C-alpha positions as CSV (number, residue, x, y, z in Angstrom):
1,M,0.1,0.1,-0.1
2,S,1.5,3.4,-0.9
3,D,2.5,6.2,1.9
4,A,0.0,8.6,0.0
5,A,-2.7,6.2,0.8
6,L,-1.9,6.0,4.5
7,D,-1.8,9.7,4.7
8,P,-5.3,10.6,5.5
9,V,-5.1,8.2,8.8
10,L,-1.9,8.3,10.3
11,P,-1.2,9.1,12.7
12,L,-3.7,6.5,14.5
13,S,-5.3,8.0,17.6
14,R,-4.6,5.5,20.5
15,S,-8.4,4.3,20.1
16,L,-8.1,3.4,16.7
17,L,-4.3,1.5,17.7
18,H,-6.1,-0.5,19.9
19,L,-9.0,-1.1,18.1
20,L,-6.9,-2.5,15.1
21,M,-4.9,-4.4,17.3
22,A,-7.8,-6.4,18.2
23,L,-8.9,-7.1,14.7
24,Q,-5.5,-8.1,13.7
25,E,-5.9,-11.6,15.3
26,G,-9.3,-12.1,13.6
27,E,-12.9,-10.4,13.4
28,R,-14.5,-9.5,16.7
29,H,-17.6,-7.5,18.2
30,G,-17.6,-4.5,20.0
31,Y,-17.4,-6.0,23.6
32,A,-15.1,-8.6,22.7
33,V,-12.9,-5.7,21.5
34,M,-13.1,-4.1,24.8
35,K,-12.1,-7.2,26.4
36,W,-9.0,-7.5,24.4
37,V,-7.9,-4.0,25.0
38,E,-8.2,-4.5,28.8
39,D,-6.4,-7.9,28.9
40,H,-3.8,-7.1,26.6
41,T,-3.0,-3.7,28.6
42,D,-3.3,-5.4,31.6
43,G,-6.3,-2.9,32.6
44,V,-4.2,0.1,32.1
45,V,-6.5,1.2,29.0
46,R,-10.3,0.6,29.4
47,M,-12.4,1.3,26.1
48,G,-16.0,2.5,27.3
49,P,-18.9,1.8,25.0
50,G,-19.0,5.3,23.9
51,T,-15.5,5.7,22.9
52,L,-15.5,2.1,21.5
53,Y,-18.4,2.6,19.3
54,T,-17.4,6.3,18.1
55,T,-14.1,4.9,17.1
56,I,-15.6,2.1,15.1
57,Q,-17.6,4.4,13.1
58,R,-14.4,6.7,12.7
59,A,-12.4,3.4,11.3
60,E,-15.3,2.2,8.9
61,T,-15.3,5.8,7.5
62,L,-11.7,6.0,7.0
63,G,-12.0,2.7,5.1
64,L,-9.9,1.0,8.2
65,I,-12.5,-2.0,9.4
66,V,-15.6,-3.3,7.8
67,E,-18.4,-4.9,9.3
68,S,-18.1,-8.6,8.8
69,D,-21.1,-10.9,7.4
70,E,-23.9,-11.3,9.4
71,R,-24.0,-14.3,11.9
72,A,-26.5,-16.2,13.7
73,P,-26.5,-15.9,17.3
74,S,-25.3,-19.0,19.4
75,E,-26.9,-20.4,22.0
76,E,-24.4,-18.9,24.6
77,D,-24.9,-15.4,22.8
78,Q,-28.8,-14.9,21.8
79,R,-28.3,-11.3,21.1
80,Q,-27.3,-10.6,17.4
81,R,-24.0,-8.9,17.3
82,K,-22.2,-6.6,14.6
83,Y,-18.7,-8.4,14.2
84,Y,-15.9,-5.9,12.4
85,D,-12.3,-7.1,10.9
86,L,-9.9,-5.3,9.4
87,T,-9.4,-4.2,5.9
88,P,-6.3,-4.0,3.8
89,L,-5.7,-0.7,4.6
90,G,-6.6,-1.2,8.2
91,L,-4.0,-3.7,8.2
92,S,-1.3,-1.2,6.3
93,A,-2.3,1.4,8.5
94,L,-1.8,-0.8,11.6
95,R,1.9,-2.0,10.6
96,A,3.0,1.8,9.8
97,E,1.7,3.0,13.1
98,V,3.6,0.0,15.1
99,E,6.9,0.9,12.8
100,R,6.5,4.3,13.8
101,W,6.3,3.5,17.5
102,G,9.1,1.2,17.0
103,A,11.3,3.9,15.9
104,F,10.2,6.6,18.4
105,V,11.1,3.7,21.4
106,D,14.2,2.8,19.9
107,R,15.0,6.8,19.6
108,A,14.0,7.3,23.3
109,R,15.8,4.0,24.5
110,A,19.2,5.8,22.8
111,T,18.3,9.2,24.4
112,L,18.0,7.5,28.1
113,S,21.0,5.1,27.6
114,R,23.0,8.3,26.9
115,G,21.7,9.7,30.6
116,G,19.8,12.3,28.7
């Protein structure tokens, strides 16, 4: 994916980054995204429903995620839930953002190791 295609979506907000990270493992519904974020940040980050669904709407508008095909509710889950999945643009944006953060962390570590 070209850098120009990513210009309108980068840098990702923290909530978009967490959403895309949760979805890169496979499609999920909103509550599963909230649980993934909480579990993978050791409870430091908690996305409430307002933040989550605003972020989902923004990600859909930007073309980063799509609602996946409808599913029939299982016996365990009698409510119909919407599932979301990454688009190729969403995966490219996630990769680019992780690279950007990795470079930042590398520079920060180098600065700290020099005592600055």
